[in-house]
C-alpha atoms as an extended CHARMM CRD file, in Angstrom:
* protein
*
       284  EXT
         1         1  MET       CA             79.1550000000      116.0020000000       84.7130000000  PROA      1               0.0000000000
         2         2  THR       CA             80.9870000000      113.4870000000       82.7760000000  PROA      2               0.0000000000
         3         3  PHE       CA             79.3740000000      110.0570000000       82.5770000000  PROA      3               0.0000000000
         4         4  LEU       CA             82.7750000000      108.5000000000       84.6100000000  PROA      4               0.0000000000
         5         5  LEU       CA             81.6750000000      111.0090000000       87.6060000000  PROA      5               0.0000000000
         6         6  ASP       CA             78.3050000000      109.9880000000       87.2050000000  PROA      6               0.0000000000
         7         7  GLU       CA             79.2650000000      106.4090000000       87.4960000000  PROA      7               0.0000000000
         8         8  ILE       CA             81.1470000000      107.3330000000       90.7550000000  PROA      8               0.0000000000
         9         9  ALA       CA             78.3570000000      109.0490000000       92.2460000000  PROA      9               0.0000000000
        10        10  LEU       CA             76.0020000000      105.6820000000       91.8710000000  PROA      10              0.0000000000
        11        11  ALA       CA             79.3250000000      103.4680000000       93.0650000000  PROA      11              0.0000000000
        12        12  THR       CA             79.4970000000      105.9130000000       96.0100000000  PROA      12              0.0000000000
        13        13  ALA       CA             76.1390000000      104.8020000000       97.3590000000  PROA      13              0.0000000000
        14        14  ARG       CA             76.5320000000      101.1260000000       96.4820000000  PROA      14              0.0000000000
        15        15  LEU       CA             79.6930000000      101.1280000000       98.4180000000  PROA      15              0.0000000000
        16        16  ALA       CA             77.9740000000      103.2440000000      101.3390000000  PROA      16              0.0000000000
        17        17  GLU       CA             75.1750000000      100.6110000000      101.2070000000  PROA      17              0.0000000000
        18        18  ALA       CA             77.6060000000       97.9080000000      102.0540000000  PROA      18              0.0000000000
        19        19  GLY       CA             79.1920000000       99.6870000000      104.7840000000  PROA      19              0.0000000000
        20        20  VAL       CA             82.4230000000      100.3870000000      103.1890000000  PROA      20              0.0000000000
        21        21  PRO       CA             83.7530000000      103.3530000000      105.6840000000  PROA      21              0.0000000000
        22        22  SER       CA             85.2470000000      105.7790000000      102.9870000000  PROA      22              0.0000000000
        23        23  PRO       CA             82.7740000000      105.1080000000       99.9790000000  PROA      23              0.0000000000
        24        24  ARG       CA             83.2190000000      108.1010000000       98.0220000000  PROA      24              0.0000000000
        25        25  THR       CA             87.2080000000      107.8170000000       98.1520000000  PROA      25              0.0000000000
        26        26  ASP       CA             87.1340000000      104.2620000000       97.6570000000  PROA      26              0.0000000000
        27        27  ALA       CA             85.1050000000      104.6790000000       94.4670000000  PROA      27              0.0000000000
        28        28  GLU       CA             87.4700000000      107.3470000000       92.9130000000  PROA      28              0.0000000000
        29        29  GLU       CA             90.8740000000      105.4880000000       93.7310000000  PROA      29              0.0000000000
        30        30  ILE       CA             89.2610000000      102.5680000000       91.7110000000  PROA      30              0.0000000000
        31        31  ALA       CA             88.1610000000      104.9030000000       88.7810000000  PROA      31              0.0000000000
        32        32  ALA       CA             91.6390000000      106.4370000000       88.9350000000  PROA      32              0.0000000000
        33        33  PHE       CA             93.0310000000      102.8670000000       88.8870000000  PROA      33              0.0000000000
        34        34  VAL       CA             91.0620000000      101.4800000000       86.0240000000  PROA      34              0.0000000000
        35        35  HSD       CA             91.7920000000      104.6210000000       83.9300000000  PROA      35              0.0000000000
        36        36  GLY       CA             94.9170000000      105.2440000000       84.4500000000  PROA      36              0.0000000000
        37        37  VAL       CA             94.5180000000      108.6900000000       85.9560000000  PROA      37              0.0000000000
        38        38  ARG       CA             95.1310000000      110.8970000000       89.2870000000  PROA      38              0.0000000000
        39        39  ARG       CA             91.8020000000      111.4040000000       91.4280000000  PROA      39              0.0000000000
        40        40  SER       CA             92.3360000000      114.8610000000       90.5880000000  PROA      40              0.0000000000
        41        41  GLU       CA             92.0470000000      113.8800000000       86.8380000000  PROA      41              0.0000000000
        42        42  LEU       CA             88.8070000000      112.0430000000       86.8950000000  PROA      42              0.0000000000
        43        43  HSD       CA             86.7300000000      114.5910000000       85.4530000000  PROA      43              0.0000000000
        44        44  THR       CA             89.3380000000      114.5060000000       82.3350000000  PROA      44              0.0000000000
        45        45  VAL       CA             88.3180000000      111.1280000000       81.2770000000  PROA      45              0.0000000000
        46        46  LYS       CA             86.1450000000      111.3280000000       78.0960000000  PROA      46              0.0000000000
        47        47  ASP       CA             82.8240000000      109.5660000000       78.2190000000  PROA      47              0.0000000000
        48        48  ALA       CA             84.2420000000      107.2050000000       75.2340000000  PROA      48              0.0000000000
        49        49  ASP       CA             86.9980000000      106.0790000000       77.2600000000  PROA      49              0.0000000000
        50        50  PHE       CA             84.9960000000      105.0790000000       80.0880000000  PROA      50              0.0000000000
        51        51  ASP       CA             86.1660000000      101.3300000000       81.3520000000  PROA      51              0.0000000000
        52        52  ALA       CA             83.0420000000       98.9460000000       82.5370000000  PROA      52              0.0000000000
        53        53  LEU       CA             86.1790000000       97.4590000000       84.5030000000  PROA      53              0.0000000000
        54        54  PHE       CA             85.6630000000      100.1440000000       87.0080000000  PROA      54              0.0000000000
        55        55  TRP       CA             82.2180000000       98.1200000000       87.7400000000  PROA      55              0.0000000000
        56        56  GLU       CA             84.4110000000       95.0040000000       88.2100000000  PROA      56              0.0000000000
        57        57  GLY       CA             86.3060000000       96.8980000000       90.9870000000  PROA      57              0.0000000000
        58        58  VAL       CA             83.2560000000       98.3050000000       92.4610000000  PROA      58              0.0000000000
        59        59  ALA       CA             81.6370000000       94.8590000000       93.0250000000  PROA      59              0.0000000000
        60        60  ARG       CA             85.0770000000       93.4300000000       94.4130000000  PROA      60              0.0000000000
        61        61  ARG       CA             84.9170000000       96.5730000000       97.1140000000  PROA      61              0.0000000000
        62        62  GLU       CA             81.5540000000       96.2030000000       97.7670000000  PROA      62              0.0000000000
        63        63  ALA       CA             82.0020000000       92.6190000000       98.8740000000  PROA      63              0.0000000000
        64        64  ARG       CA             84.3770000000       94.2270000000      101.2320000000  PROA      64              0.0000000000
        65        65  GLU       CA             87.5350000000       93.1860000000       99.3450000000  PROA      65              0.0000000000
        66        66  PRO       CA             90.4890000000       95.3640000000      100.5310000000  PROA      66              0.0000000000
        67        67  LEU       CA             90.8460000000       98.5850000000       97.9410000000  PROA      67              0.0000000000
        68        68  GLN       CA             94.5180000000       97.7730000000       98.2960000000  PROA      68              0.0000000000
        69        69  HSD       CA             94.1180000000       94.3180000000       96.9870000000  PROA      69              0.0000000000
        70        70  ILE       CA             92.1600000000       95.5180000000       94.0250000000  PROA      70              0.0000000000
        71        71  THR       CA             94.4240000000       98.5460000000       93.2340000000  PROA      71              0.0000000000
        72        72  GLY       CA             97.6040000000       96.3430000000       93.7350000000  PROA      72              0.0000000000
        73        73  HSD       CA             99.1170000000       99.4440000000       96.1280000000  PROA      73              0.0000000000
        74        74  ALA       CA             98.7850000000      101.1260000000       99.8430000000  PROA      74              0.0000000000
        75        75  TYR       CA            100.1650000000      104.3710000000      100.6410000000  PROA      75              0.0000000000
        76        76  PHE       CA            102.1200000000      104.6630000000      103.9820000000  PROA      76              0.0000000000
        77        77  ARG       CA            103.2870000000      108.0890000000      105.1110000000  PROA      77              0.0000000000
        78        78  TYR       CA            105.6320000000      108.7260000000      101.9870000000  PROA      78              0.0000000000
        79        79  LEU       CA            105.4610000000      105.6820000000      100.2290000000  PROA      79              0.0000000000
        80        80  GLU       CA            103.1940000000      103.7920000000       97.4860000000  PROA      80              0.0000000000
        81        81  LEU       CA            103.7170000000       99.9730000000       98.2940000000  PROA      81              0.0000000000
        82        82  ALA       CA            102.9910000000       97.0100000000       96.1130000000  PROA      82              0.0000000000
        83        83  VAL       CA            100.4760000000       94.6700000000       98.3560000000  PROA      83              0.0000000000
        84        84  GLY       CA             98.0040000000       91.9600000000       98.0000000000  PROA      84              0.0000000000
        85        85  PRO       CA             96.9990000000       88.5250000000       98.9210000000  PROA      85              0.0000000000
        86        86  GLY       CA             99.5970000000       87.4020000000      101.3490000000  PROA      86              0.0000000000
        87        87  VAL       CA            100.6930000000       90.2300000000      103.2680000000  PROA      87              0.0000000000
        88        88  PHE       CA             98.9680000000       92.6650000000      105.5610000000  PROA      88              0.0000000000
        89        89  VAL       CA             98.0610000000       95.9410000000      104.6330000000  PROA      89              0.0000000000
        90        90  PRO       CA             99.6800000000       98.5870000000      106.4780000000  PROA      90              0.0000000000
        91        91  ARG       CA             96.9950000000      101.1120000000      108.3150000000  PROA      91              0.0000000000
        92        92  PRO       CA             97.4650000000      104.7090000000      109.4180000000  PROA      92              0.0000000000
        93        93  GLU       CA             97.7950000000      103.8530000000      113.2250000000  PROA      93              0.0000000000
        94        94  THR       CA            101.1830000000      101.9190000000      112.3670000000  PROA      94              0.0000000000
        95        95  GLU       CA            102.3340000000      105.4640000000      110.6830000000  PROA      95              0.0000000000
        96        96  VAL       CA            102.1610000000      106.9750000000      114.0740000000  PROA      96              0.0000000000
        97        97  VAL       CA            104.4930000000      104.1380000000      115.3770000000  PROA      97              0.0000000000
        98        98  ALA       CA            106.8560000000      104.7670000000      112.5620000000  PROA      98              0.0000000000
        99        99  GLY       CA            106.6170000000      108.6480000000      112.8690000000  PROA      99              0.0000000000
       100       100  TRP       CA            107.7690000000      108.1750000000      116.3870000000  PROA      100             0.0000000000
       101       101  ALA       CA            110.4780000000      106.1190000000      115.5900000000  PROA      101             0.0000000000
       102       102  ILE       CA            111.6690000000      109.0150000000      112.7850000000  PROA      102             0.0000000000
       103       103  GLU       CA            111.6960000000      111.7000000000      115.2840000000  PROA      103             0.0000000000
       104       104  ARG       CA            113.7800000000      109.3970000000      118.0340000000  PROA      104             0.0000000000
       105       105  LEU       CA            116.3980000000      108.5670000000      115.7060000000  PROA      105             0.0000000000
       106       106  ARG       CA            116.8580000000      112.1250000000      113.9900000000  PROA      106             0.0000000000
       107       107  GLU       CA            117.0800000000      113.0020000000      117.8980000000  PROA      107             0.0000000000
       108       108  MET       CA            119.9200000000      110.6770000000      118.2540000000  PROA      108             0.0000000000
       109       109  ASP       CA            123.5380000000      111.5230000000      117.8570000000  PROA      109             0.0000000000
       110       110  VAL       CA            124.3080000000      108.8600000000      115.7080000000  PROA      110             0.0000000000
       111       111  ALA       CA            125.8150000000      109.5410000000      112.2920000000  PROA      111             0.0000000000
       112       112  GLU       CA            124.6440000000      106.2540000000      110.9650000000  PROA      112             0.0000000000
       113       113  PRO       CA            121.8750000000      104.9880000000      113.2730000000  PROA      113             0.0000000000
       114       114  LEU       CA            121.2430000000      100.8940000000      112.8970000000  PROA      114             0.0000000000
       115       115  VAL       CA            117.3800000000      100.0510000000      112.6870000000  PROA      115             0.0000000000
       116       116  VAL       CA            115.7810000000       96.6030000000      112.9890000000  PROA      116             0.0000000000
       117       117  ASP       CA            112.3850000000       96.0410000000      111.9420000000  PROA      117             0.0000000000
       118       118  LEU       CA            110.9440000000       92.9750000000      112.8640000000  PROA      118             0.0000000000
       119       119  GLY       CA            108.3510000000       91.1220000000      111.5020000000  PROA      119             0.0000000000
       120       120  THR       CA            108.3470000000       93.7530000000      108.4280000000  PROA      120             0.0000000000
       121       121  GLY       CA            105.5810000000       92.6260000000      106.2490000000  PROA      121             0.0000000000
       122       122  SER       CA            105.4230000000       94.7140000000      103.3010000000  PROA      122             0.0000000000
       123       123  GLY       CA            108.5720000000       96.4780000000      104.5270000000  PROA      123             0.0000000000
       124       124  ALA       CA            106.4130000000       99.8010000000      105.3490000000  PROA      124             0.0000000000
       125       125  ILE       CA            107.9510000000      100.5300000000      108.3910000000  PROA      125             0.0000000000
       126       126  ALA       CA            111.4320000000       99.8320000000      107.2260000000  PROA      126             0.0000000000
       127       127  LEU       CA            111.3330000000      101.5730000000      103.8550000000  PROA      127             0.0000000000
       128       128  SER       CA            110.0310000000      105.0020000000      105.9440000000  PROA      128             0.0000000000
       129       129  ILE       CA            112.9290000000      104.8520000000      108.2820000000  PROA      129             0.0000000000
       130       130  ALA       CA            115.2280000000      104.7210000000      105.3190000000  PROA      130             0.0000000000
       131       131  GLN       CA            113.4750000000      107.2110000000      103.0330000000  PROA      131             0.0000000000
       132       132  GLU       CA            112.9600000000      109.9650000000      105.9210000000  PROA      132             0.0000000000
       133       133  VAL       CA            116.1190000000      109.4940000000      108.0740000000  PROA      133             0.0000000000
       134       134  ALA       CA            119.2710000000      110.0890000000      106.3730000000  PROA      134             0.0000000000
       135       135  LEU       CA            121.9410000000      107.3460000000      106.4570000000  PROA      135             0.0000000000
       136       136  ALA       CA            120.1070000000      105.1650000000      108.6170000000  PROA      136             0.0000000000
       137       137  GLN       CA            120.6830000000      101.1890000000      107.6910000000  PROA      137             0.0000000000
       138       138  VAL       CA            117.9570000000       99.4540000000      108.2060000000  PROA      138             0.0000000000
       139       139  HSD       CA            117.7470000000       95.4110000000      108.5830000000  PROA      139             0.0000000000
       140       140  ALA       CA            114.1870000000       94.2050000000      107.9180000000  PROA      140             0.0000000000
       141       141  VAL       CA            113.2580000000       90.6850000000      109.3200000000  PROA      141             0.0000000000
       142       142  GLU       CA            110.3770000000       88.4940000000      107.7200000000  PROA      142             0.0000000000
       143       143  VAL       CA            109.6940000000       84.6880000000      108.0880000000  PROA      143             0.0000000000
       144       144  ASP       CA            106.9920000000       84.3040000000      106.2820000000  PROA      144             0.0000000000
       145       145  PRO       CA            107.4630000000       83.3190000000      102.5690000000  PROA      145             0.0000000000
       146       146  ASP       CA            104.7900000000       85.3980000000      101.1870000000  PROA      146             0.0000000000
       147       147  ALA       CA            105.1740000000       88.5470000000      103.0830000000  PROA      147             0.0000000000
       148       148  TYR       CA            108.9370000000       88.0470000000      102.4270000000  PROA      148             0.0000000000
       149       149  GLY       CA            108.3030000000       88.5310000000       98.3930000000  PROA      149             0.0000000000
       150       150  TRP       CA            106.1230000000       91.1300000000       98.5450000000  PROA      150             0.0000000000
       151       151  ALA       CA            109.0710000000       93.2150000000      100.8780000000  PROA      151             0.0000000000
       152       152  LYS       CA            111.3100000000       92.1030000000       98.7770000000  PROA      152             0.0000000000
       153       153  ARG       CA            109.6220000000       93.5960000000       95.6540000000  PROA      153             0.0000000000
       154       154  ASN       CA            109.0520000000       96.8130000000       97.7860000000  PROA      154             0.0000000000
       155       155  ILE       CA            112.5070000000       96.9940000000       98.8830000000  PROA      155             0.0000000000
       156       156  ALA       CA            114.0770000000       96.9200000000       95.6000000000  PROA      156             0.0000000000
       157       157  GLU       CA            111.8960000000       99.7790000000       94.4310000000  PROA      157             0.0000000000
       158       158  HSD       CA            112.3740000000      102.0420000000       97.5960000000  PROA      158             0.0000000000
       159       159  GLY       CA            115.3220000000      100.6130000000       99.8820000000  PROA      159             0.0000000000
       160       160  GLN       CA            117.9940000000      102.8880000000       98.2340000000  PROA      160             0.0000000000
       161       161  GLY       CA            120.4370000000      100.2840000000       99.2220000000  PROA      161             0.0000000000
       162       162  ARG       CA            119.7890000000      101.1330000000      102.8030000000  PROA      162             0.0000000000
       163       163  VAL       CA            117.1760000000       98.4180000000      103.6060000000  PROA      163             0.0000000000
       164       164  HSD       CA            118.6940000000       94.7440000000      104.2530000000  PROA      164             0.0000000000
       165       165  LEU       CA            116.0270000000       92.0210000000      104.2450000000  PROA      165             0.0000000000
       166       166  HSD       CA            116.6000000000       88.8980000000      106.2560000000  PROA      166             0.0000000000
       167       167  PRO       CA            114.4830000000       85.6810000000      105.9870000000  PROA      167             0.0000000000
       168       168  GLU       CA            114.6130000000       85.0170000000      109.7280000000  PROA      168             0.0000000000
       169       169  ASP       CA            112.1650000000       84.6230000000      112.5100000000  PROA      169             0.0000000000
       170       170  LEU       CA            111.5500000000       87.5950000000      114.8650000000  PROA      170             0.0000000000
       171       171  ALA       CA            112.5370000000       85.4370000000      118.0590000000  PROA      171             0.0000000000
       172       172  ASP       CA            116.4970000000       84.6470000000      117.2370000000  PROA      172             0.0000000000
       173       173  ALA       CA            117.2950000000       87.1870000000      114.2880000000  PROA      173             0.0000000000
       174       174  LEU       CA            120.2900000000       88.8890000000      113.4650000000  PROA      174             0.0000000000
       175       175  PRO       CA            122.7610000000       87.6470000000      116.1930000000  PROA      175             0.0000000000
       176       176  GLU       CA            125.5720000000       89.2920000000      114.4790000000  PROA      176             0.0000000000
       177       177  LEU       CA            123.8050000000       92.5640000000      115.8410000000  PROA      177             0.0000000000
       178       178  ASN       CA            123.8990000000       92.0940000000      119.4410000000  PROA      178             0.0000000000
       179       179  GLY       CA            124.2430000000       95.0870000000      121.1480000000  PROA      179             0.0000000000
       180       180  LYS       CA            125.0850000000       97.2260000000      118.1830000000  PROA      180             0.0000000000
       181       181  VAL       CA            121.2240000000       98.2530000000      117.5050000000  PROA      181             0.0000000000
       182       182  ASP       CA            120.0250000000      102.1580000000      117.8120000000  PROA      182             0.0000000000
       183       183  LEU       CA            116.2890000000      101.2190000000      117.6560000000  PROA      183             0.0000000000
       184       184  VAL       CA            113.9580000000       97.9450000000      116.9940000000  PROA      184             0.0000000000
       185       185  ILE       CA            110.6540000000       98.3120000000      116.0760000000  PROA      185             0.0000000000
       186       186  SER       CA            107.9310000000       95.7340000000      115.6040000000  PROA      186             0.0000000000
       187       187  ASN       CA            104.5780000000       95.5710000000      114.5000000000  PROA      187             0.0000000000
       188       188  PRO       CA            103.9970000000       91.9350000000      115.2880000000  PROA      188             0.0000000000
       189       189  PRO       CA            100.7130000000       89.7100000000      115.6150000000  PROA      189             0.0000000000
       190       190  TYR       CA             98.9830000000       90.3560000000      118.5660000000  PROA      190             0.0000000000
       191       191  ILE       CA             95.2830000000       89.4020000000      118.4000000000  PROA      191             0.0000000000
       192       192  PRO       CA             94.5370000000       86.6740000000      120.9050000000  PROA      192             0.0000000000
       193       193  PRO       CA             93.5260000000       83.5750000000      119.7870000000  PROA      193             0.0000000000
       194       194  GLY       CA             89.5370000000       83.2350000000      119.3270000000  PROA      194             0.0000000000
       195       195  ALA       CA             88.9840000000       87.1160000000      118.8360000000  PROA      195             0.0000000000
       196       196  ILE       CA             87.1940000000       87.8940000000      115.5750000000  PROA      196             0.0000000000
       197       197  PRO       CA             88.4070000000       91.2850000000      114.1700000000  PROA      197             0.0000000000
       198       198  ARG       CA             85.5550000000       93.6790000000      113.3780000000  PROA      198             0.0000000000
       199       199  ASP       CA             86.3160000000       94.9160000000      109.8310000000  PROA      199             0.0000000000
       200       200  PRO       CA             85.9800000000       92.1770000000      106.8930000000  PROA      200             0.0000000000
       201       201  GLU       CA             88.8960000000       93.3320000000      105.2490000000  PROA      201             0.0000000000
       202       202  VAL       CA             91.1570000000       92.4810000000      107.9520000000  PROA      202             0.0000000000
       203       203  ARG       CA             89.3090000000       89.1860000000      109.1830000000  PROA      203             0.0000000000
       204       204  ASP       CA             88.7000000000       87.8670000000      105.6170000000  PROA      204             0.0000000000
       205       205  TYR       CA             91.7070000000       89.0660000000      103.9780000000  PROA      205             0.0000000000
       206       206  ASP       CA             94.7270000000       89.7760000000      106.0880000000  PROA      206             0.0000000000
       207       207  PRO       CA             96.8970000000       86.4380000000      106.3790000000  PROA      207             0.0000000000
       208       208  SER       CA             96.2720000000       85.2700000000      109.8200000000  PROA      208             0.0000000000
       209       209  ARG       CA             99.7650000000       84.6710000000      110.5570000000  PROA      209             0.0000000000
       210       210  ALA       CA            100.3030000000       88.6990000000      110.5890000000  PROA      210             0.0000000000
       211       211  LEU       CA             97.3060000000       89.1970000000      112.6870000000  PROA      211             0.0000000000
       212       212  TYR       CA             96.8490000000       86.2890000000      115.4970000000  PROA      212             0.0000000000
       213       213  GLY       CA             99.3250000000       85.9710000000      118.2160000000  PROA      213             0.0000000000
       214       214  THR       CA            100.0760000000       82.9790000000      120.3130000000  PROA      214             0.0000000000
       215       215  GLY       CA             99.8080000000       82.5360000000      123.8810000000  PROA      215             0.0000000000
       216       216  ALA       CA             96.6280000000       82.8140000000      126.0180000000  PROA      216             0.0000000000
       217       217  ASP       CA             96.6450000000       86.7210000000      125.7810000000  PROA      217             0.0000000000
       218       218  GLY       CA             98.0100000000       86.8810000000      122.2030000000  PROA      218             0.0000000000
       219       219  LEU       CA            101.2840000000       88.4830000000      123.2250000000  PROA      219             0.0000000000
       220       220  ASN       CA            104.0560000000       85.7840000000      122.8530000000  PROA      220             0.0000000000
       221       221  GLU       CA            105.2550000000       87.3390000000      119.8710000000  PROA      221             0.0000000000
       222       222  VAL       CA            105.7350000000       90.5090000000      121.7070000000  PROA      222             0.0000000000
       223       223  ARG       CA            107.6280000000       89.1150000000      124.2810000000  PROA      223             0.0000000000
       224       224  ALA       CA            109.6710000000       87.6850000000      121.7850000000  PROA      224             0.0000000000
       225       225  VAL       CA            110.3180000000       90.9330000000      120.4060000000  PROA      225             0.0000000000
       226       226  GLU       CA            111.1310000000       92.1420000000      124.0960000000  PROA      226             0.0000000000
       227       227  ARG       CA            113.7250000000       89.4120000000      124.2030000000  PROA      227             0.0000000000
       228       228  THR       CA            115.0830000000       90.0550000000      120.8000000000  PROA      228             0.0000000000
       229       229  ALA       CA            115.6660000000       93.8270000000      121.4360000000  PROA      229             0.0000000000
       230       230  ARG       CA            117.1370000000       93.5380000000      124.7450000000  PROA      230             0.0000000000
       231       231  ARG       CA            119.8440000000       91.3280000000      122.8520000000  PROA      231             0.0000000000
       232       232  LEU       CA            119.8500000000       93.5510000000      119.9320000000  PROA      232             0.0000000000
       233       233  LEU       CA            119.9180000000       97.2250000000      121.6340000000  PROA      233             0.0000000000
       234       234  ARG       CA            123.0920000000       98.9990000000      122.5860000000  PROA      234             0.0000000000
       235       235  PRO       CA            123.0480000000      100.7050000000      125.8060000000  PROA      235             0.0000000000
       236       236  GLY       CA            120.7160000000      104.0260000000      125.2860000000  PROA      236             0.0000000000
       237       237  GLY       CA            119.0900000000      102.2970000000      122.4350000000  PROA      237             0.0000000000
       238       238  TRP       CA            115.2790000000      102.2320000000      121.9910000000  PROA      238             0.0000000000
       239       239  VAL       CA            112.1840000000       99.7330000000      121.1790000000  PROA      239             0.0000000000
       240       240  ALA       CA            108.8520000000      100.6370000000      120.0340000000  PROA      240             0.0000000000
       241       241  VAL       CA            106.3480000000       98.1070000000      119.6490000000  PROA      241             0.0000000000
       242       242  GLU       CA            102.3450000000       97.9830000000      118.4240000000  PROA      242             0.0000000000
       243       243  HSD       CA             99.7670000000       96.6210000000      120.3390000000  PROA      243             0.0000000000
       244       244  ALA       CA             95.8510000000       96.4030000000      120.2080000000  PROA      244             0.0000000000
       245       245  ASP       CA             94.2910000000       99.4540000000      122.1960000000  PROA      245             0.0000000000
       246       246  GLU       CA             93.1140000000       97.2140000000      124.9980000000  PROA      246             0.0000000000
       247       247  GLN       CA             96.4780000000       95.3400000000      125.4850000000  PROA      247             0.0000000000
       248       248  GLY       CA             98.4260000000       98.6650000000      126.1500000000  PROA      248             0.0000000000
       249       249  GLN       CA             99.0230000000       97.9280000000      130.2470000000  PROA      249             0.0000000000
       250       250  SER       CA             99.5860000000       94.3970000000      129.3400000000  PROA      250             0.0000000000
       251       251  VAL       CA            102.5420000000       95.4140000000      126.8960000000  PROA      251             0.0000000000
       252       252  TYR       CA            103.8970000000       98.1120000000      129.0590000000  PROA      252             0.0000000000
       253       253  ARG       CA            104.4090000000       95.6420000000      131.9320000000  PROA      253             0.0000000000
       254       254  LEU       CA            106.2350000000       93.3940000000      129.5090000000  PROA      254             0.0000000000
       255       255  PHE       CA            109.3700000000       96.0420000000      129.5340000000  PROA      255             0.0000000000
       256       256  PRO       CA            110.3140000000       96.4490000000      133.6090000000  PROA      256             0.0000000000
       257       257  GLU       CA            113.1740000000       97.9500000000      135.0670000000  PROA      257             0.0000000000
       258       258  ASP       CA            114.4270000000       94.6280000000      136.2610000000  PROA      258             0.0000000000
       259       259  LYS       CA            114.8450000000       93.7240000000      132.5100000000  PROA      259             0.0000000000
       260       260  GLY       CA            117.2270000000       96.7240000000      131.8310000000  PROA      260             0.0000000000
       261       261  TRP       CA            114.2330000000       98.8170000000      130.7000000000  PROA      261             0.0000000000
       262       262  ARG       CA            114.1390000000      102.4720000000      131.3050000000  PROA      262             0.0000000000
       263       263  ASP       CA            111.4760000000      105.2200000000      130.5260000000  PROA      263             0.0000000000
       264       264  ALA       CA            108.8470000000      102.7240000000      129.3860000000  PROA      264             0.0000000000
       265       265  ARG       CA            105.7700000000      104.5720000000      128.2250000000  PROA      265             0.0000000000
       266       266  LEU       CA            102.3800000000      103.8680000000      126.6810000000  PROA      266             0.0000000000
       267       267  ARG       CA            101.5550000000      106.0630000000      123.4750000000  PROA      267             0.0000000000
       268       268  GLN       CA             98.3830000000      106.8530000000      121.3980000000  PROA      268             0.0000000000
       269       269  ASP       CA             97.4210000000      106.7610000000      118.0460000000  PROA      269             0.0000000000
       270       270  LEU       CA             95.5080000000      109.5660000000      116.4700000000  PROA      270             0.0000000000
       271       271  THR       CA             92.4950000000      108.5310000000      118.2020000000  PROA      271             0.0000000000
       272       272  ARG       CA             94.1250000000      108.7130000000      121.4060000000  PROA      272             0.0000000000
       273       273  ARG       CA             93.8340000000      105.1790000000      121.9580000000  PROA      273             0.0000000000
       274       274  ASP       CA             96.9360000000      103.3340000000      123.2340000000  PROA      274             0.0000000000
       275       275  ARG       CA             98.9250000000      102.1140000000      120.2000000000  PROA      275             0.0000000000
       276       276  PHE       CA            102.1510000000      101.3800000000      120.9970000000  PROA      276             0.0000000000
       277       277  VAL       CA            105.0020000000      100.7720000000      123.9110000000  PROA      277             0.0000000000
       278       278  THR       CA            108.4550000000      102.3040000000      123.7230000000  PROA      278             0.0000000000
       279       279  ALA       CA            111.4670000000      101.8700000000      126.1910000000  PROA      279             0.0000000000
       280       280  LYS       CA            114.8420000000      102.5410000000      126.4960000000  PROA      280             0.0000000000
       281       281  PHE       CA            117.3250000000       99.8150000000      126.6270000000  PROA      281             0.0000000000
       282       282  GLY       CA            119.9590000000      100.3750000000      129.8780000000  PROA      282             0.0000000000
       283       283  GLN       CA            121.9050000000      103.5260000000      130.1330000000  PROA      283             0.0000000000
       284       284  GLU       CA            123.9180000000      105.3290000000      127.8240000000  PROA      284             0.0000000000
């Protein structure tokens, strides 16, 4: 055992006592970040090279500051994204939504799929689609100035020239693409006003504008996504929108056949909880 590994063991106990869900992983991530190595290389750090900044990072995580704010990056599918105060930290459940969209786009008989990500935040969904779907052209929409700045940074790093960022509101974005889009995807704010997220990392650090929807049920932004998707999609195009697990039936009902939607379905995340709704617009 090296001195650093001993310190990681102590930090793990501290983080576990503080209620951090993955204390060992987080302690190792902080140690790797501070010492400039991979987690698999922590054992190579010499005792003389131990950096006491490790314990500063541990104290921040013990206070339930998000790990991603401490290290400055978040992993999403195959991407490492820059994140920090002012932008929603992308989460594993959203990776499932993005994965469904990527599979659907690969199945389409379209040479250069046209995709719109409404409320892109850090750019996680838009960039994953651009990375994993050959020749896809992705338009990412973000009205919040802080989140826009993070998305711009990530798109410059990972966008491959195929992600186009627009400082527009999701309710009236991109009229020039009306009727042309193959897939619209969104992880909009949907927490009802007055509801309090359980996790301190979400409640105390994620920007409220990315969390809390408007309207009594918090779903006004989802309703806006439905209207915008109906305007943007070509016949046969698809929409996918994320929601809280208890909102599945309410969101499903926002995509009825009398508005042109077909094949609306509730879909689950990895924990088998309702997580997003998909629907096809009109007939091909």
